[in-house]
PDB file with SEQRES, HELIX, SHEET and CRYST1 records, atoms N, CA, C and O in Angstrom:
SEQRES   1 A   62  UNK UNK UNK UNK UNK UNK UNK UNK UNK UNK UNK UNK UNK          
SEQRES   2 A   62  UNK UNK UNK UNK UNK UNK UNK UNK UNK UNK UNK UNK UNK          
SEQRES   3 A   62  UNK UNK UNK UNK UNK UNK UNK UNK UNK UNK UNK UNK UNK          
SEQRES   4 A   62  UNK UNK UNK UNK UNK UNK UNK UNK UNK UNK UNK UNK UNK          
SEQRES   5 A   62  UNK UNK UNK UNK UNK UNK UNK UNK UNK UNK                      
HELIX    1 AA1 UNK A   18  UNK A   35  1                                  18    
SHEET    1 AA1 2 UNK A  39  UNK A  46  0                                        
SHEET    2 AA1 2 UNK A  49  UNK A  57 -1                                        
CRYST1    1.000    1.000    1.000  90.00  90.00  90.00 P 1           1          
ATOM      1  N   UNK A   1     -54.367 -73.847-127.401  1.00  0.00           N  
ATOM      2  CA  UNK A   1     -53.396 -73.046-128.188  1.00  0.00           C  
ATOM      3  C   UNK A   1     -54.085 -71.857-128.947  1.00  0.00           C  
ATOM      4  O   UNK A   1     -55.186 -71.952-129.490  1.00  0.00           O  
ATOM      5  N   UNK A   2     -53.373 -70.820-128.923  1.00  0.00           N  
ATOM      6  CA  UNK A   2     -53.924 -69.554-129.490  1.00  0.00           C  
ATOM      7  C   UNK A   2     -53.756 -69.531-130.957  1.00  0.00           C  
ATOM      8  O   UNK A   2     -52.755 -69.996-131.502  1.00  0.00           O  
ATOM      9  N   UNK A   3     -54.765 -68.973-131.611  1.00  0.00           N  
ATOM     10  CA  UNK A   3     -54.829 -68.998-133.066  1.00  0.00           C  
ATOM     11  C   UNK A   3     -53.979 -67.748-133.495  1.00  0.00           C  
ATOM     12  O   UNK A   3     -54.294 -66.617-133.124  1.00  0.00           O  
ATOM     13  N   UNK A   4     -52.893 -67.995-134.287  1.00  0.00           N  
ATOM     14  CA  UNK A   4     -52.069 -66.925-134.737  1.00  0.00           C  
ATOM     15  C   UNK A   4     -52.733 -65.906-135.606  1.00  0.00           C  
ATOM     16  O   UNK A   4     -52.230 -64.801-135.812  1.00  0.00           O  
ATOM     17  N   UNK A   5     -53.845 -66.288-136.099  1.00  0.00           N  
ATOM     18  CA  UNK A   5     -54.587 -65.260-137.098  1.00  0.00           C  
ATOM     19  C   UNK A   5     -55.355 -64.250-136.239  1.00  0.00           C  
ATOM     20  O   UNK A   5     -55.818 -63.243-136.776  1.00  0.00           O  
ATOM     21  N   UNK A   6     -55.506 -64.470-134.964  1.00  0.00           N  
ATOM     22  CA  UNK A   6     -56.289 -63.526-134.095  1.00  0.00           C  
ATOM     23  C   UNK A   6     -55.377 -63.072-133.040  1.00  0.00           C  
ATOM     24  O   UNK A   6     -54.929 -63.885-132.233  1.00  0.00           O  
ATOM     25  N   UNK A   7     -55.048 -61.733-132.988  1.00  0.00           N  
ATOM     26  CA  UNK A   7     -54.083 -61.203-132.013  1.00  0.00           C  
ATOM     27  C   UNK A   7     -54.684 -61.274-130.675  1.00  0.00           C  
ATOM     28  O   UNK A   7     -55.899 -61.223-130.486  1.00  0.00           O  
ATOM     29  N   UNK A   8     -53.768 -61.396-129.718  1.00  0.00           N  
ATOM     30  CA  UNK A   8     -54.227 -61.454-128.273  1.00  0.00           C  
ATOM     31  C   UNK A   8     -54.534 -60.071-127.821  1.00  0.00           C  
ATOM     32  O   UNK A   8     -53.874 -59.126-128.252  1.00  0.00           O  
ATOM     33  N   UNK A   9     -55.535 -59.905-126.948  1.00  0.00           N  
ATOM     34  CA  UNK A   9     -55.909 -58.641-126.432  1.00  0.00           C  
ATOM     35  C   UNK A   9     -54.765 -57.974-125.682  1.00  0.00           C  
ATOM     36  O   UNK A   9     -54.007 -58.671-125.008  1.00  0.00           O  
ATOM     37  N   UNK A  10     -54.609 -56.673-125.766  1.00  0.00           N  
ATOM     38  CA  UNK A  10     -53.591 -55.987-124.981  1.00  0.00           C  
ATOM     39  C   UNK A  10     -53.944 -56.001-123.500  1.00  0.00           C  
ATOM     40  O   UNK A  10     -55.125 -55.945-123.158  1.00  0.00           O  
ATOM     41  N   UNK A  11     -52.990 -56.070-122.641  1.00  0.00           N  
ATOM     42  CA  UNK A  11     -53.211 -55.987-121.258  1.00  0.00           C  
ATOM     43  C   UNK A  11     -53.823 -54.687-120.901  1.00  0.00           C  
ATOM     44  O   UNK A  11     -53.629 -53.774-121.705  1.00  0.00           O  
ATOM     45  N   UNK A  12     -54.522 -54.434-119.849  1.00  0.00           N  
ATOM     46  CA  UNK A  12     -55.077 -53.228-119.515  1.00  0.00           C  
ATOM     47  C   UNK A  12     -53.952 -52.199-119.152  1.00  0.00           C  
ATOM     48  O   UNK A  12     -52.937 -52.546-118.548  1.00  0.00           O  
ATOM     49  N   UNK A  13     -54.203 -50.858-119.571  1.00  0.00           N  
ATOM     50  CA  UNK A  13     -53.168 -49.823-119.257  1.00  0.00           C  
ATOM     51  C   UNK A  13     -53.431 -49.370-117.860  1.00  0.00           C  
ATOM     52  O   UNK A  13     -54.567 -49.263-117.398  1.00  0.00           O  
ATOM     53  N   UNK A  14     -52.289 -49.099-117.180  1.00  0.00           N  
ATOM     54  CA  UNK A  14     -52.397 -48.451-115.879  1.00  0.00           C  
ATOM     55  C   UNK A  14     -52.532 -47.006-116.106  1.00  0.00           C  
ATOM     56  O   UNK A  14     -51.676 -46.406-116.755  1.00  0.00           O  
ATOM     57  N   UNK A  15     -53.530 -46.426-115.623  1.00  0.00           N  
ATOM     58  CA  UNK A  15     -53.712 -44.979-115.828  1.00  0.00           C  
ATOM     59  C   UNK A  15     -53.391 -44.317-114.461  1.00  0.00           C  
ATOM     60  O   UNK A  15     -53.796 -44.823-113.415  1.00  0.00           O  
ATOM     61  N   UNK A  16     -52.650 -43.169-114.488  1.00  0.00           N  
ATOM     62  CA  UNK A  16     -52.281 -42.498-113.278  1.00  0.00           C  
ATOM     63  C   UNK A  16     -53.483 -41.815-112.620  1.00  0.00           C  
ATOM     64  O   UNK A  16     -54.460 -41.555-113.322  1.00  0.00           O  
ATOM     65  N   UNK A  17     -53.477 -41.514-111.346  1.00  0.00           N  
ATOM     66  CA  UNK A  17     -54.607 -40.907-110.706  1.00  0.00           C  
ATOM     67  C   UNK A  17     -54.956 -39.580-111.389  1.00  0.00           C  
ATOM     68  O   UNK A  17     -54.097 -38.910-111.963  1.00  0.00           O  
ATOM     69  N   UNK A  18     -56.213 -39.232-111.310  1.00  0.00           N  
ATOM     70  CA  UNK A  18     -56.688 -37.981-111.966  1.00  0.00           C  
ATOM     71  C   UNK A  18     -55.945 -36.732-111.489  1.00  0.00           C  
ATOM     72  O   UNK A  18     -55.724 -35.811-112.275  1.00  0.00           O  
ATOM     73  N   UNK A  19     -55.543 -36.688-110.163  1.00  0.00           N  
ATOM     74  CA  UNK A  19     -54.866 -35.574-109.685  1.00  0.00           C  
ATOM     75  C   UNK A  19     -53.453 -35.433-110.319  1.00  0.00           C  
ATOM     76  O   UNK A  19     -52.961 -34.331-110.566  1.00  0.00           O  
ATOM     77  N   UNK A  20     -52.842 -36.593-110.562  1.00  0.00           N  
ATOM     78  CA  UNK A  20     -51.603 -36.566-111.199  1.00  0.00           C  
ATOM     79  C   UNK A  20     -51.672 -36.097-112.600  1.00  0.00           C  
ATOM     80  O   UNK A  20     -50.837 -35.288-113.006  1.00  0.00           O  
ATOM     81  N   UNK A  21     -52.644 -36.564-113.395  1.00  0.00           N  
ATOM     82  CA  UNK A  21     -52.883 -36.158-114.732  1.00  0.00           C  
ATOM     83  C   UNK A  21     -53.179 -34.691-114.761  1.00  0.00           C  
ATOM     84  O   UNK A  21     -52.671 -33.994-115.639  1.00  0.00           O  
ATOM     85  N   UNK A  22     -53.946 -34.199-113.883  1.00  0.00           N  
ATOM     86  CA  UNK A  22     -54.374 -32.806-113.828  1.00  0.00           C  
ATOM     87  C   UNK A  22     -53.163 -31.918-113.637  1.00  0.00           C  
ATOM     88  O   UNK A  22     -52.998 -30.898-114.306  1.00  0.00           O  
ATOM     89  N   UNK A  23     -52.303 -32.346-112.684  1.00  0.00           N  
ATOM     90  CA  UNK A  23     -51.046 -31.673-112.390  1.00  0.00           C  
ATOM     91  C   UNK A  23     -50.105 -31.581-113.595  1.00  0.00           C  
ATOM     92  O   UNK A  23     -49.499 -30.541-113.857  1.00  0.00           O  
ATOM     93  N   UNK A  24     -50.005 -32.683-114.308  1.00  0.00           N  
ATOM     94  CA  UNK A  24     -49.201 -32.735-115.502  1.00  0.00           C  
ATOM     95  C   UNK A  24     -49.744 -31.797-116.565  1.00  0.00           C  
ATOM     96  O   UNK A  24     -49.025 -31.032-117.206  1.00  0.00           O  
ATOM     97  N   UNK A  25     -51.042 -31.903-116.710  1.00  0.00           N  
ATOM     98  CA  UNK A  25     -51.726 -31.082-117.728  1.00  0.00           C  
ATOM     99  C   UNK A  25     -51.604 -29.611-117.446  1.00  0.00           C  
ATOM    100  O   UNK A  25     -51.351 -28.829-118.362  1.00  0.00           O  
ATOM    101  N   UNK A  26     -51.774 -29.216-116.228  1.00  0.00           N  
ATOM    102  CA  UNK A  26     -51.606 -27.710-115.858  1.00  0.00           C  
ATOM    103  C   UNK A  26     -50.081 -27.319-116.108  1.00  0.00           C  
ATOM    104  O   UNK A  26     -49.794 -26.233-116.612  1.00  0.00           O  
ATOM    105  N   UNK A  27     -49.201 -28.169-115.767  1.00  0.00           N  
ATOM    106  CA  UNK A  27     -47.829 -27.844-116.056  1.00  0.00           C  
ATOM    107  C   UNK A  27     -47.514 -27.588-117.578  1.00  0.00           C  
ATOM    108  O   UNK A  27     -46.815 -26.651-117.964  1.00  0.00           O  
ATOM    109  N   UNK A  28     -48.078 -28.478-118.364  1.00  0.00           N  
ATOM    110  CA  UNK A  28     -47.916 -28.418-119.829  1.00  0.00           C  
ATOM    111  C   UNK A  28     -48.569 -27.200-120.335  1.00  0.00           C  
ATOM    112  O   UNK A  28     -47.998 -26.536-121.200  1.00  0.00           O  
ATOM    113  N   UNK A  29     -49.820 -26.817-119.828  1.00  0.00           N  
ATOM    114  CA  UNK A  29     -50.428 -25.588-120.289  1.00  0.00           C  
ATOM    115  C   UNK A  29     -49.653 -24.356-119.875  1.00  0.00           C  
ATOM    116  O   UNK A  29     -49.559 -23.405-120.652  1.00  0.00           O  
ATOM    117  N   UNK A  30     -49.086 -24.341-118.655  1.00  0.00           N  
ATOM    118  CA  UNK A  30     -48.379 -23.236-118.258  1.00  0.00           C  
ATOM    119  C   UNK A  30     -47.050 -23.026-119.087  1.00  0.00           C  
ATOM    120  O   UNK A  30     -46.666 -21.888-119.357  1.00  0.00           O  
ATOM    121  N   UNK A  31     -46.379 -24.120-119.471  1.00  0.00           N  
ATOM    122  CA  UNK A  31     -45.220 -24.081-120.316  1.00  0.00           C  
ATOM    123  C   UNK A  31     -45.557 -23.601-121.682  1.00  0.00           C  
ATOM    124  O   UNK A  31     -44.810 -22.840-122.296  1.00  0.00           O  
ATOM    125  N   UNK A  32     -46.724 -24.061-122.177  1.00  0.00           N  
ATOM    126  CA  UNK A  32     -47.113 -23.651-123.519  1.00  0.00           C  
ATOM    127  C   UNK A  32     -47.443 -22.129-123.610  1.00  0.00           C  
ATOM    128  O   UNK A  32     -47.142 -21.453-124.594  1.00  0.00           O  
ATOM    129  N   UNK A  33     -48.086 -21.637-122.508  1.00  0.00           N  
ATOM    130  CA  UNK A  33     -48.388 -20.227-122.442  1.00  0.00           C  
ATOM    131  C   UNK A  33     -47.082 -19.414-122.384  1.00  0.00           C  
ATOM    132  O   UNK A  33     -46.978 -18.381-123.045  1.00  0.00           O  
ATOM    133  N   UNK A  34     -46.161 -19.831-121.665  1.00  0.00           N  
ATOM    134  CA  UNK A  34     -44.896 -19.183-121.399  1.00  0.00           C  
ATOM    135  C   UNK A  34     -44.030 -18.965-122.707  1.00  0.00           C  
ATOM    136  O   UNK A  34     -43.334 -17.968-122.895  1.00  0.00           O  
ATOM    137  N   UNK A  35     -44.160 -20.011-123.577  1.00  0.00           N  
ATOM    138  CA  UNK A  35     -43.383 -19.945-124.764  1.00  0.00           C  
ATOM    139  C   UNK A  35     -44.152 -19.408-125.999  1.00  0.00           C  
ATOM    140  O   UNK A  35     -43.550 -19.169-127.046  1.00  0.00           O  
ATOM    141  N   UNK A  36     -45.439 -19.228-125.872  1.00  0.00           N  
ATOM    142  CA  UNK A  36     -46.270 -18.776-127.030  1.00  0.00           C  
ATOM    143  C   UNK A  36     -46.431 -17.318-127.005  1.00  0.00           C  
ATOM    144  O   UNK A  36     -46.794 -16.723-125.990  1.00  0.00           O  
ATOM    145  N   UNK A  37     -46.149 -16.713-128.172  1.00  0.00           N  
ATOM    146  CA  UNK A  37     -46.306 -15.251-128.285  1.00  0.00           C  
ATOM    147  C   UNK A  37     -47.638 -14.923-128.952  1.00  0.00           C  
ATOM    148  O   UNK A  37     -48.348 -14.049-128.454  1.00  0.00           O  
ATOM    149  N   UNK A  38     -48.016 -15.576-130.050  1.00  0.00           N  
ATOM    150  CA  UNK A  38     -49.300 -15.403-130.584  1.00  0.00           C  
ATOM    151  C   UNK A  38     -49.780 -16.760-131.038  1.00  0.00           C  
ATOM    152  O   UNK A  38     -49.039 -17.527-131.653  1.00  0.00           O  
ATOM    153  N   UNK A  39     -50.969 -17.031-130.741  1.00  0.00           N  
ATOM    154  CA  UNK A  39     -51.638 -18.352-131.144  1.00  0.00           C  
ATOM    155  C   UNK A  39     -52.729 -18.816-130.250  1.00  0.00           C  
ATOM    156  O   UNK A  39     -53.319 -18.039-129.499  1.00  0.00           O  
ATOM    157  N   UNK A  40     -52.994 -20.073-130.331  1.00  0.00           N  
ATOM    158  CA  UNK A  40     -54.001 -20.655-129.555  1.00  0.00           C  
ATOM    159  C   UNK A  40     -53.611 -21.930-128.885  1.00  0.00           C  
ATOM    160  O   UNK A  40     -52.766 -22.669-129.390  1.00  0.00           O  
ATOM    161  N   UNK A  41     -54.214 -22.207-127.745  1.00  0.00           N  
ATOM    162  CA  UNK A  41     -54.025 -23.440-127.029  1.00  0.00           C  
ATOM    163  C   UNK A  41     -55.339 -24.132-126.803  1.00  0.00           C  
ATOM    164  O   UNK A  41     -56.283 -23.569-126.249  1.00  0.00           O  
ATOM    165  N   UNK A  42     -55.374 -25.360-127.243  1.00  0.00           N  
ATOM    166  CA  UNK A  42     -56.670 -26.134-127.059  1.00  0.00           C  
ATOM    167  C   UNK A  42     -56.499 -27.405-126.257  1.00  0.00           C  
ATOM    168  O   UNK A  42     -55.475 -28.079-126.372  1.00  0.00           O  
ATOM    169  N   UNK A  43     -57.394 -27.711-125.524  1.00  0.00           N  
ATOM    170  CA  UNK A  43     -57.426 -28.910-124.676  1.00  0.00           C  
ATOM    171  C   UNK A  43     -58.551 -29.860-125.164  1.00  0.00           C  
ATOM    172  O   UNK A  43     -59.643 -29.420-125.524  1.00  0.00           O  
ATOM    173  N   UNK A  44     -58.258 -31.111-125.163  1.00  0.00           N  
ATOM    174  CA  UNK A  44     -59.269 -32.156-125.497  1.00  0.00           C  
ATOM    175  C   UNK A  44     -59.502 -32.885-124.093  1.00  0.00           C  
ATOM    176  O   UNK A  44     -58.583 -33.298-123.385  1.00  0.00           O  
ATOM    177  N   UNK A  45     -60.832 -32.981-123.800  1.00  0.00           N  
ATOM    178  CA  UNK A  45     -61.209 -33.566-122.585  1.00  0.00           C  
ATOM    179  C   UNK A  45     -62.024 -34.845-122.845  1.00  0.00           C  
ATOM    180  O   UNK A  45     -62.887 -34.876-123.723  1.00  0.00           O  
ATOM    181  N   UNK A  46     -61.741 -35.867-122.088  1.00  0.00           N  
ATOM    182  CA  UNK A  46     -62.595 -37.108-122.274  1.00  0.00           C  
ATOM    183  C   UNK A  46     -62.889 -37.518-120.834  1.00  0.00           C  
ATOM    184  O   UNK A  46     -62.012 -37.610-119.975  1.00  0.00           O  
ATOM    185  N   UNK A  47     -64.161 -37.754-120.634  1.00  0.00           N  
ATOM    186  CA  UNK A  47     -64.585 -38.208-119.250  1.00  0.00           C  
ATOM    187  C   UNK A  47     -64.056 -37.342-118.159  1.00  0.00           C  
ATOM    188  O   UNK A  47     -63.657 -37.835-117.104  1.00  0.00           O  
ATOM    189  N   UNK A  48     -64.046 -36.001-118.401  1.00  0.00           N  
ATOM    190  CA  UNK A  48     -63.565 -34.980-117.359  1.00  0.00           C  
ATOM    191  C   UNK A  48     -62.094 -35.009-117.140  1.00  0.00           C  
ATOM    192  O   UNK A  48     -61.625 -34.489-116.127  1.00  0.00           O  
ATOM    193  N   UNK A  49     -61.311 -35.603-118.056  1.00  0.00           N  
ATOM    194  CA  UNK A  49     -59.876 -35.559-117.893  1.00  0.00           C  
ATOM    195  C   UNK A  49     -59.282 -35.017-119.178  1.00  0.00           C  
ATOM    196  O   UNK A  49     -59.758 -35.250-120.289  1.00  0.00           O  
ATOM    197  N   UNK A  50     -58.211 -34.278-118.948  1.00  0.00           N  
ATOM    198  CA  UNK A  50     -57.471 -33.691-120.084  1.00  0.00           C  
ATOM    199  C   UNK A  50     -56.732 -34.877-120.738  1.00  0.00           C  
ATOM    200  O   UNK A  50     -56.042 -35.603-120.023  1.00  0.00           O  
ATOM    201  N   UNK A  51     -56.842 -35.110-122.059  1.00  0.00           N  
ATOM    202  CA  UNK A  51     -56.148 -36.128-122.772  1.00  0.00           C  
ATOM    203  C   UNK A  51     -55.267 -35.623-123.801  1.00  0.00           C  
ATOM    204  O   UNK A  51     -54.399 -36.369-124.255  1.00  0.00           O  
ATOM    205  N   UNK A  52     -55.407 -34.323-124.259  1.00  0.00           N  
ATOM    206  CA  UNK A  52     -54.587 -33.844-125.303  1.00  0.00           C  
ATOM    207  C   UNK A  52     -54.528 -32.351-125.235  1.00  0.00           C  
ATOM    208  O   UNK A  52     -55.509 -31.676-124.920  1.00  0.00           O  
ATOM    209  N   UNK A  53     -53.286 -31.818-125.554  1.00  0.00           N  
ATOM    210  CA  UNK A  53     -53.032 -30.359-125.656  1.00  0.00           C  
ATOM    211  C   UNK A  53     -52.539 -30.073-127.003  1.00  0.00           C  
ATOM    212  O   UNK A  53     -51.615 -30.695-127.528  1.00  0.00           O  
ATOM    213  N   UNK A  54     -53.187 -29.106-127.551  1.00  0.00           N  
ATOM    214  CA  UNK A  54     -52.769 -28.595-128.976  1.00  0.00           C  
ATOM    215  C   UNK A  54     -52.358 -27.218-128.917  1.00  0.00           C  
ATOM    216  O   UNK A  54     -53.035 -26.414-128.275  1.00  0.00           O  
ATOM    217  N   UNK A  55     -51.265 -26.853-129.552  1.00  0.00           N  
ATOM    218  CA  UNK A  55     -50.706 -25.523-129.508  1.00  0.00           C  
ATOM    219  C   UNK A  55     -50.565 -25.114-131.030  1.00  0.00           C  
ATOM    220  O   UNK A  55     -49.869 -25.764-131.810  1.00  0.00           O  
ATOM    221  N   UNK A  56     -51.251 -24.030-131.376  1.00  0.00           N  
ATOM    222  CA  UNK A  56     -51.139 -23.494-132.717  1.00  0.00           C  
ATOM    223  C   UNK A  56     -50.452 -22.104-132.598  1.00  0.00           C  
ATOM    224  O   UNK A  56     -50.977 -21.157-132.013  1.00  0.00           O  
ATOM    225  N   UNK A  57     -49.285 -22.060-133.177  1.00  0.00           N  
ATOM    226  CA  UNK A  57     -48.454 -20.843-133.082  1.00  0.00           C  
ATOM    227  C   UNK A  57     -48.721 -19.978-134.392  1.00  0.00           C  
ATOM    228  O   UNK A  57     -48.771 -20.513-135.500  1.00  0.00           O  
ATOM    229  N   UNK A  58     -48.878 -18.708-134.216  1.00  0.00           N  
ATOM    230  CA  UNK A  58     -48.983 -17.753-135.375  1.00  0.00           C  
ATOM    231  C   UNK A  58     -47.755 -16.885-135.409  1.00  0.00           C  
ATOM    232  O   UNK A  58     -47.230 -16.529-134.353  1.00  0.00           O  
ATOM    233  N   UNK A  59     -47.292 -16.542-136.546  1.00  0.00           N  
ATOM    234  CA  UNK A  59     -46.198 -15.679-136.692  1.00  0.00           C  
ATOM    235  C   UNK A  59     -46.705 -14.310-137.366  1.00  0.00           C  
ATOM    236  O   UNK A  59     -47.305 -14.311-138.441  1.00  0.00           O  
ATOM    237  N   UNK A  60     -46.434 -13.223-136.691  1.00  0.00           N  
ATOM    238  CA  UNK A  60     -46.871 -11.951-137.131  1.00  0.00           C  
ATOM    239  C   UNK A  60     -45.658 -11.136-137.672  1.00  0.00           C  
ATOM    240  O   UNK A  60     -44.602 -11.063-137.044  1.00  0.00           O  
ATOM    241  N   UNK A  61     -45.859 -10.554-138.820  1.00  0.00           N  
ATOM    242  CA  UNK A  61     -44.820  -9.770-139.421  1.00  0.00           C  
ATOM    243  C   UNK A  61     -45.366  -8.307-139.643  1.00  0.00           C  
ATOM    244  O   UNK A  61     -45.729  -7.897-140.745  1.00  0.00           O  
ATOM    245  N   UNK A  62     -45.387  -7.586-138.519  1.00  0.00           N  
ATOM    246  CA  UNK A  62     -45.812  -6.191-138.681  1.00  0.00           C  
ATOM    247  C   UNK A  62     -44.792  -5.213-138.161  1.00  0.00           C  
ATOM    248  O   UNK A  62     -45.008  -4.003-138.227  1.00  0.00           O  
TER     249      UNK A  62                                                      
END                                                                             
């Protein structure tokens, strides 16, 4: 019987193939570039794979 004070481990996550992740990441970067007028786009890479996209938008009043 499982001890209720110790949570059970999560089942392993199925990760999509690297090519699929790369395609999704490239599409997300392209969309971010298209809508961004001033700012920065940053990618976080883990083990050679894109895992996070950050967009920082700047507003200019000139």
